[in-house]
VMD Tcl script that draws the C-alpha trace (Angstrom):
set ca {
  {54.65 161.71 48.87}
  {52.98 164.66 50.61}
  {53.93 166.88 53.45}
  {53.70 165.34 56.93}
  {51.12 167.11 59.09}
  {51.80 166.74 62.79}
  {49.61 167.68 65.72}
  {51.43 170.01 68.11}
  {50.47 169.61 71.76}
  {50.54 172.40 74.35}
  {51.20 171.93 78.04}
  {52.83 168.89 79.63}
  {53.29 166.28 76.92}
  {55.22 163.11 76.10}
  {57.24 162.88 72.87}
  {59.21 160.36 70.82}
  {62.72 159.72 72.15}
  {64.19 159.59 68.65}
  {62.60 162.52 66.80}
  {60.79 164.54 69.52}
  {57.38 164.24 67.80}
  {54.58 165.10 70.23}
  {52.56 162.04 71.32}
  {50.32 162.53 74.34}
  {49.30 164.95 77.04}
  {50.10 164.16 80.64}
  {46.43 164.78 81.55}
  {45.41 161.85 79.29}
  {47.19 159.24 81.43}
  {44.76 156.68 82.81}
  {47.30 154.52 84.65}
  {51.03 154.51 85.42}
  {51.03 150.92 86.74}
  {51.58 149.03 83.48}
  {54.78 147.46 82.27}
  {56.11 145.74 79.20}
  {59.19 143.77 78.35}
  {61.24 147.02 78.27}
  {60.11 148.34 81.67}
  {57.44 150.84 82.65}
  {54.49 151.68 80.43}
  {51.57 154.09 80.82}
  {47.98 153.64 79.67}
  {46.67 156.70 77.79}
  {43.18 157.69 76.77}
  {44.37 159.62 73.67}
  {47.55 159.92 71.64}
  {48.45 161.73 68.40}
  {51.00 161.46 65.61}
  {51.04 157.67 65.39}
  {50.19 155.05 62.80}
  {49.00 151.55 63.58}
  {50.17 148.15 62.46}
  {48.26 144.95 61.77}
  {45.66 143.48 64.15}
  {47.02 140.56 66.12}
  {45.99 138.51 69.12}
  {48.51 138.54 71.98}
  {48.54 136.71 75.25}
  {49.47 139.39 77.77}
  {49.81 139.05 81.54}
  {46.13 139.96 81.99}
  {44.87 137.59 79.30}
  {44.18 137.47 75.59}
  {43.87 140.82 73.79}
  {43.61 141.86 70.15}
  {46.04 144.74 69.67}
  {47.79 146.83 67.03}
  {51.33 148.14 67.44}
  {51.67 151.92 67.29}
  {54.48 153.72 65.47}
  {55.72 157.32 65.50}
  {54.73 159.13 62.27}
  {57.92 161.19 62.48}
  {60.51 158.41 62.51}
  {58.63 155.09 62.41}
  {59.81 153.88 65.81}
  {57.54 151.42 67.59}
  {56.18 153.12 70.73}
  {53.72 150.63 72.21}
  {50.29 149.31 71.27}
  {46.58 150.02 71.15}
  {44.03 147.68 72.70}
  {41.36 146.87 70.12}
  {39.59 143.96 71.84}
  {39.89 142.65 75.39}
  {38.65 139.06 75.43}
  {38.19 138.98 79.22}
  {35.18 140.94 80.51}
  {37.22 142.46 83.38}
  {39.68 143.99 80.88}
  {37.12 145.74 78.62}
  {38.09 149.16 80.04}
  {41.32 148.93 77.98}
  {39.57 148.81 74.61}
  {40.45 151.83 72.47}
  {43.23 152.86 74.90}
  {46.96 153.14 74.20}
  {50.11 151.88 75.88}
  {53.27 153.98 75.52}
  {56.47 152.29 76.64}
  {58.32 154.82 78.80}
  {61.72 153.72 77.52}
  {60.64 154.94 74.08}
  {59.31 158.38 75.02}
  {60.51 161.59 76.61}
  {58.57 162.85 79.60}
  {57.02 166.31 80.04}
  {60.32 167.56 81.48}
  {62.18 166.40 78.34}
  {63.99 163.59 80.15}
  {63.97 159.98 79.02}
  {62.90 157.16 81.27}
  {65.25 154.32 82.14}
  {64.23 150.66 81.89}
  {62.69 149.55 85.15}
  {62.22 146.08 86.55}
  {60.03 147.13 89.44}
  {58.56 143.98 91.04}
  {55.54 145.99 92.25}
  {54.33 146.16 88.63}
  {53.91 142.39 88.25}
  {50.14 142.56 87.63}
  {50.32 144.86 84.61}
  {50.26 144.02 80.93}
  {53.17 143.29 78.75}
  {54.09 140.64 76.25}
  {54.17 137.28 77.91}
  {57.34 136.29 76.06}
}
mol new
graphics top color blue
foreach p $ca { graphics top sphere $p radius 0.5 }
foreach p [lrange $ca 0 end-1] q [lrange $ca 1 end] { graphics top cylinder $p $q radius 0.2 }
display resetview
């Protein structure tokens, strides 16, 4: 097994709650109005230091999507998912974008986010479980 090469981000960035591995820059947030079964989630244009799982179709609040789970390369924790295919034409903007669950990351200030059940987020994606 080789040495783990991590990308180090500069500026305001989000990192893994468990191992502090850098994940995404604050400037790469597309939307803060998503949620998942654990609370708030943000849609990002780019992220680093993750691996992806197997392709799978999931029925989310906004319809059927083909996604892959994303995992921290530092500790293996699941962090969210990547949209590979949006089956509804109105959701195509999500393709190639990433969801980070805020409960699983530290914010730019180094603080963790608490689970939120904000009813105003009812139209966002998350597992329909």
